N, C-alpha and C positions, 0 to 999 in steps of 0.2 A: 223692597232693600236694595240698595245698588251696591255691587262688591265688585271686585276685579274676578277674574274668569275663575282662576283657582278657588278662590275663598269661596265662592258661590254654588261650585261643584259639592263642596264638603258642606257647605251650611244645608245644601236640600239634602244631603246625604243623612245629616245630623238630624233633620227633622225625623226619616224614616228611623234611625237609629232608637229615638226616643220612642217612636210607635211601639218599636219593635219590643224596648225591653218594660212596655207596661205601661207608660208615661201617658196619660189621657189627652184627647186633642191636641195635640201636636203637630199634626201633621197637615193641616187643614192650608196654613198661608203659604203661597209660594215666594219662590227666592226667583229675583228679577236681577241681571247683571247687564248694565247699560255700557257697552264699551266702544273703543274705538277701533278701525279696521286694522291699525298699526299693533293694538295691543296682540291680535291673535298673532305675530309673529315670536313672541315669548315661547321657548321652547316648553315650558312648563303648562303653558296655556293649551298648545296643541297635544302634548303628550298626555294630557288627561282626558281628552275627546272619549275616549272610547268606556271608561269608568261610568258616567253617568247613564249609559245605556246598556251596561251590564247590569247597574242598579234600577233601572227601571223609572229613572228619575222624571216623570212627567210633570212633577211641581216645578222641573228648573227650566225656567226660560231666558234664552242669551238674546240682548237687541244689541246687534254690532252696527254702529254708524258709518257707514261705510262712504264717508266724505273725500276718500281716493287720495288724502293727504298728509303726508307727516309734517313733523314743524318746519322743515327745511324744501318739501318736496313733494311729487307725488309717491304713495307708497308701491305700485306699479305701474310706471310710467308707459312701459313697454307692454303690459300685459293687463289681468282685469281681475280685480281682488276679489270681486263677487264672485264671479265662477270660480274662482281657485278657492274661496271658503267655501261654496256649494261644494265642492267634490270632497274635501276635508271633510267637513260634517255629514253629508250622503255616505260617504265610505263609511263612517265612525256609527252610523245608523239613526242620526238622529232625524226629527220632524223639520222640514226646510220650509221657511217662507221667505221669499222675497219682495219686496216693496221697492219696485225699480222707477217705475214711470209714473208721472201724476195723470190726473185726469185730463190736463189737457190734450195729452196723446192719445187717449180713447179713441175718439174719431179718425185721426190717422191710421191705427191700428186696425180699426174695423174696416177700412177700405183696402187696408193691404192682402190683398188676394192673393198677388202671388209670391206674397212672403219677402220681397225686395227690402222692404224698412226694416224687417226683425233682422234680416241678413246684414244689412248696414249697421244697425246696433250692434251685432254682434262683434264685426269685424274691426268696428272703432277704437281704439285702444282707452286706458284711462287717461294717459297724458292728453289726449286728443279732449276727450270730456271736459277735461280741467279747463283747457284753452278756449274751449265754448264759451265758459261763463263769464271770462273777463272779456271778450272781444263783442261786438255789436252784431246784431240778428244777420246782417248783411256776411258776415264772413262764415257763420253757421250757416246761412244758405249756400253758398259757395262753396264750402269744403265739405260739409257733412251731407245736404242733400244733393250738390252738384256732383255726385258720384254717376249721377245717372239722369237722363231726362225725364226716366219715371218719376223718380223721386222730386225733383224740382216741381214736376206736375201737380203732384202733390199737396205741396205747399206753395201753390201760385195764389191762393186765396188768402194767403195771411201776409200780415205786415212784417217789416223786419223786425220792429216792437215786440209785436205776437210772438215771432221766432223766437226772439231772444228771452221771451219769457215762459216757454215750453217747460213745467217743471219736472221737477224728480219726486218720486214716490215719497220720498223720507220728510218732503214738507207738505204733503197732500195729508189734511187731517181724515179725511173718511178712508183713504186708503189705512194710514197708519191705525185707524180704529179698527177696520176690517182684519188687518193681521193681530193686533191683539187681543181681540175677539176670537178668531182660531185659533191663537195660541192658549189661551184659557180654558177654551173647551175642548183642547186634546184630550181625545179619550184612549189612547193608544199608550202602551208602557213607554213612552218614547220623550227626552228631554227637546223643546222645541229652540230654534234658534231661525231669529227675525234679521235678514241683511236687507237693511233700509240703506237704498243709495240715496246720499244728501250733497250740500254744498259748504266746504269749509267758509265761516264767515258771512253764512246765508243773510243777507237783509243789509249788511254793510256797503251794497253797493259799490262804487271804485275807491274808496277806501282801503277794502281789503277782501271783498268776496272771492273766494276762488283764487286767491293770489298765495305766493309762497310767504308773503310778509303777515299773515291774519295773525301770528301770535305777538309779533313786536308792534303790532296798531295798538296805541294805547288810548288813542281820543281823535275824535271826528273833531271835521269843520263846520262849520253853520251850513254850508251847502251839503254837506254829506248828512249831516243831521236832519236838513228837509228833505231829503232823497229818501232817508230812512224812514221817516215819519210819514211821506205819503204812500211808501209802500204798502205799510202795514196800515194806514188809514187810521192814525191816532190824531185825535182833537187837540191839536195843540196848535195855537194863532202862530205867525211868522215873528210877531212881536215879542213872545215869550221863549223862542226856540234856541235861544243863544245863553239862556241859562239853565239848558236842560234840566227841565223840569221834570219830576215824577208824574205820571199820570195813573190815576187811580179811577177805574170806572165808577159809576154810582153805587151805592149800596145794594137798591133794589134790580141793579142790572142781573141780566142772566150768566154775566160772566163770574161775578162775585158771589151769587147766590149756588153757584156748581161748585165753585172753590170751597166754598165752606161745606158744603155738604159733605164733599170728600174729605175735607179736613176733620170732619165730626167722626166720619165712618173709620178714619184712621185712629181715632182716640182722642182728638183736640186738638187745639190748636197752636199748641208750642208741643214740639216732638221730646220726649222727656224720657229718661234712663228708670226703667221700674227697679226700686228699691227692695232690700232684701224684706220681707214682710215676717219669714220667721227665722232667727238667727239659728246657726248651727254650732253646738258645740263641738271643740276638740276630744280626742281621745283622752282616756288618763295615762299619764305614764305608768302608774301600777299595774294597770292591766297587761303592760308591756313588757313586764320585768323580764322576759328571758334576754332581753336588748340590753338592760341596766344592769347585770351581774357579771357581763363579759364572758369570754370564753374559758372551758375547762383549760387546764395545763395539756400543753402538748396538741392542741388544737387552734391551728390559724385558719382565718379567714379574712375574704377581703372585704371593704365596705360595699361594695356592688354586691354581693353575697348577702351581707347583712341587711341591704335595700329590698333585695329579692326577696326573703324570707319575712320583711314586716309589711312589705305590699300585700302579700297573701293573707296575713292576718288582718291588714286593714280591710281587705275585702270582704273578710266574714262580721266586722263590726255591724251591729243591730241598726245602726242609724247612718254611718257615715258609709258603709261598704257599696250601698246602691247608688252613692253619688260620686263614686270612682269612676272616673274613664281611666284605664291604663291606655297609653299608644306606642307603640314602637314602631319604626319602617320594617326591618325585618331582621333583628339580631337577638330576637327574644333569647334562643338559646345560649347566645353569645353572654348575655347578662344573668342567665342561670334563671330565668322568668318564666322556663316551659313546663313548670307546675301549674302556671294559672291558664295554661290552656286545656285541661281537663277540670280546673276549679270553675271556671265563669265562661269558658267559651270563647272563640275569637268569631265577632260580629260578622254575619254574613246574611245578605237580605234573600239567598236563595237557600240556605242554610246548609248541610254539606251532602251533597246528591253522590260520595263517591267513600269508598274505603281508603282511608289513606294507608300509607305503605308501613308505617310504624304504629298500626293498629293495635299489634300484640305487647307493644311496650306500655308501660305502667304512665309514662308521660308522652301520651300521641296528641298528634295534632289534632284537636277539634274545632269544626266550626259548627255555629248555631246561628238560627234566626233571631234569638235571644242572647245572644253573646254577649259579651261586657268589653273585651279586649278590640281594640282596633289596631290589626296589623295591616298596615300601610301599603306593604311592598316598598321597594327600593326607590321612594319618593319622600324626602325629607322636607320640599316645599308642601306637599300634599298634608305630610303628616303634622306639619307646623298650622295649617288651614284646618284641618280638623280639632285641632288644641284651640284655636280661636274661635270654630263653630261651638264647644262645647264650654270655653272659658267665659264666652258671654251669651250661654243659653239661658241665665237668669234674665238677662235683657229682652231676649227673644221668647222665649217660653215661660217665663218666669219658673223657671225649674233650676236653680242652683246645682250646679256639678264640678267637681273637683278633676279636672284633667291631670295626669299624670305620664309626660312623655318623657320616653327612656330613649336616648339616641346616641350614637358613637359620637363623641363630644366633639370630636375636628368638624365633625358634620353638622353641627347646631349654628352658632355665630357666625362662622366663617362662610357657610354654604347659603343661609337663610336668614341672616341677618336684619332682612329688608322686611321680611314677614316677622321678624322678632319687634322691629320697631312698630310694625303695624299692629301687633297685638296689645302693645302697651299705648297707644293711641286709642286704641278699642276701648282702653280700660278694663282688659282681660285679667282674669284670676285663673292662677292655675300654679301647677311644678313642674319645671324642667329640669331633668337631669341628665347632666354630661357623663355619660358611662365612660369606663376604660379612658379616666381623662389623666394627662401628666405626659412629659417630654421621656420620662425615663422609665416609669412604672410600668407602661404597656411595652413588654419585651420583644424585639425583634421585628419593630416595625419602623418603617422610613419615616419622610414628612407627611406622606398621605395621611396616617393614623396619629403621629405625636403632637399633642393638643398641649401647649403652655401658655397659650397668650388667650383662650376665652374669657377668664377672670378680666382681663385687661378689656378685652373687647365689650363686655358686661358693664364695666363701670360706666362708658358712657352712655348707660340705657338708664333713665332717673329712676323709672318705676320697675328695674328690675332689681330684687335683693340677691344676692349672691353669696353662697357658703363653700368649702373647702373641709368639711367633716373627716376627721382623721378616724375616731371611734365610733360603736353603734348608737352609744349614750348620745354621744352630740348629736348624729341624724335626726334620731326620733326626737329630740329636743327641739331641732330648727323645724322639722316637719308639724310637730303640734304649735307651734307658735305662729307658723305660718296658717294653718287652718283656722286658729284662733283670729289672726289681724284682718284674715281674707274673709271669711266665713260668718265670723260672729260679730267683729267690730266693722265689717263692709271696707275694709280698705283695699284700694283699687291698683294692688300691686301683682308682680308675679315674682315667683322665687326660683332661683338658678342655684342647683346644687351640684356639685361635681363629684362623683365616685370614681375611686381607683380602683384596681384589681389586683393589686400586691397581698398577700396573703400574708398575716401577720398576728400574735394575739391582740383580741378586743379586751381592751382594759374594762374593767366594772366603774361605774358613776362611783366619784369620790364620795366620802362620807359628807363633807361641807358642801353638795350638791347644792343647795339653794342659791349660795355663793357664785358655783362653776357656773350655774345655770343662767345665770346674767352674765356673765363672762363669754358663754357660748355666743349668747344671741347680741351681746355688745360688738362682738368680734375678736375675743384673746380673754385667756386666764391662764395661771398659773400652773401647769399641769404636773411638776417635779421640782421643787426646790431644791438647793445644793444638800449633796450629799453629802460632804465633805467631811470628814472627822473633825479638821483642824481648818479653819476658816484662814481664807488668803487674802492678805492686804488688796490683790487684784479681784476684782468681781464682773463677771461677766454677765450678761442677758442672752440667750440662745432662743429665738425664734423659730419653730417650725411649723409647719402646716401640711395636711393630709399625709401622705406615704412618707415624708421627708422628714416628718416628726420623729419617726423611728429612729433613723439616722442621727438627727440632733440628740435622742437620749443615750445611744451607743455614743458619741462624742463627748456629753458630758460625763460619762464613767470615766473614759480616757484623758480627758483633760484633771478631774478632779485626782484621779488617781497617779498620774505619770507626770503631771506637769504644775501640781499647786495650784489650781485656778477654781476658786469658787464658781460655778455655772449654774443659774436658774433657769430652766426649761420651760417656755412659755407657749402653749398652741395658740395659734393665730388661726381661727375659724374663718376670718374675712378682713382683708387687708381693705377691701372697698367701703364695708360698713364703717372701720374706723376713721376711714380719711374722709367719709360723708358726713359721720356725726362732728369730727374736729371742724370741718371745713365751716357745719351751722355754728358753732358755738364761735369761731373767730367770728363771724356775722355778729352774732349776738351780743360778744363782747366789745367789738366795734361802736354800736349804738347803745350799748349799756354800760359804761366802763365804772359804772358806779357799783354792777352787781355782777361782777365776772363768772364766767363757770368754767369748770375743767373739762375738757375732753378722756373721755375712758380712759383713752391710749396713754395720757402723759398720768392721771391719777393712778393708775393701776400698775403700769411698769415702774413707775418712780416712788410707789407707796412707801417702800423702805431705802429711799436713798437712792441716788445717782450710780450709774454702772460706768464701768472705766470702759468698756465698749459693748453695743448691740449687735449682734451678729443675726441676720435673716438668712435663713436656709429653706428654699423652696424648688418646686419639680415644674414651676411658671418660668417665664422670663421675667430679667430682675426688674421692671418698672413695676409689676405688681407688688412685689414688697416695697420698692420703693415710693407706692403712694403715702408711705407714713414718714419720709425721712426727713420732711421740715421740722416735725414735732421731736424727732429722737437725736439727741445729740450721739457724737462718734457710732454712728450708723453705718454698717457695712451688709451688702444683699449679696447671697449668692442663687443665681438661679441659671438655668438653663437657656444662655443665648446663641444665636449660632444655629447652624444647619443641623438637622438631625441626622442619626445614625441608625441603621437595622444592626443590631448588637445585643446582647445580653443585658440586663438590667444594671449587673454590676459595673461594666465597661463602660455604659452609657454615663453611668453617676462620677466614673473617675474622669471620662472625656470632659464632661461640664463642669465639673471640680466640685461637687457638691455630696460627695460621696463623705462618708464621717474622715478618712485622712483627710481630706479637703478643707473639713469644717474643724478638726483640730489644728491646723495650719493656719488657717486664719484667725482662730481665737489664741493663738499662743503669743507671750509678749515679748 
């Protein structure tokens, strides 16, 4: 399996995690990562080198293609990237294998009794080695071997052409095989890295071999094609070379037989994803009744607290419980998830070798070799890589798992959006939870933590289904539907659900819950129709979402009591899903004008006639609710555009003009 460095590390760890949790025959396959030397400059790659050593992941093998060149030039022109990487990996405790020189060098190294050749090899920097590739053998004879009479004498029996063809280890099949064999048979509890020295554009000759233009070289001329053919002894005659024909050895050839044998060992001639063999039914809402009936009078909770309690119960589910993989970077206590420490344990390949300082507390920190919770430390990229490994476990091991990654929302899409794009490319399934969401919901924090734009970013990811629930019954309805879609129907999507930390009364599920349930999943429903005793000629739709729904409900009461305006309050659980459905229906209507459809947004919001004004209030930037503006006449959005402040919740909402008073001002005629 070829993966990026960070994902490969966490995939190898995932194999061990499955084994320790009791899943059978899951740790046999090794994880290979084929990387370029420039990739190791990424801080996430370097910062994670010690983890596979701590975990004893000898099922992990990195192969780093050290071709000494980035896109525009050398990786370390004035230094030596192989030695640099060796020192870093060796310091971290890896098993190191270097494949530097091809077999052509072996006779020269054998006669190097004084070590002068090795010394010259060590002192030449990478920029020089790149230069030797593009120059004739005479240049290398003069500038490399010409440093001393002894070196010149060592190669006096070689022609300039033979000197030019002195190969590098990464292009020597025997040397490569020996390195791979040693890596696979490493019996020590350490990961292995193979540092293979190669040439960028190897085989392209004068066209691009070893040149800084390698990435821009799109085609070869006839002379260059002939040179390539001659170098690799491809049996294509001159009169066919200009047509650039494909060459395929005979079916009976050793090459084709070898390839077929290897492909058969890998499971077939066309790689394919393993489909779900046994569907997984979601939990029943009736079994989660405590989240449907609301909170007792006088008891306020946040949607984050509701989620933590729900997750604890879901982990005890007889079927789904063992499939859940809770993941947090380092803020489980912040999210109220510390009861899970004791309930399922934190996974550690070594177990717990110490007595924690909080061992006398009820909710003490507990690590375990069969622990279920992955607490990855302060590495959002590492936690996301663990999520991808778990979310694609069915493809790797035919074991469907349900990863639930809870993170400080600002540190999700903003920090690791590229990995989230990677997970949707991998058709990964699971749940992402952006906790402490909102620009004003999280009190006393500045720009570092105030997130009002993740839903906007998430809307650009086609396979991310995003929601912003306000009440517990909405939350578990969304999660139930996600499990049904992903693990029963086999849909290849990932759910992103934001969780806010403001305490308020959790409403009970309405009596018309079947109708409401559809609205929750579609993206909006009428949460509280006008309470006015006398209906006004002016009618307003007030759209709220997340914690700001509470401000909308307060504004409704003031508007109807003090200003004589009829106000319906709608709960928008997903502006993104409303927009996506509306766009799909627009496309359908263009192609099928004789059978037009109406999007949920329009047929629901205007079911009882038009509104004089539609006002959306949100803890997001206004572009989030503005996603639906094209379908809603007289639309006004209130949001949290601008810079954040470290202030109280009330001051922040007044600053952004999304508090109850600002809503009332916007809604007055």
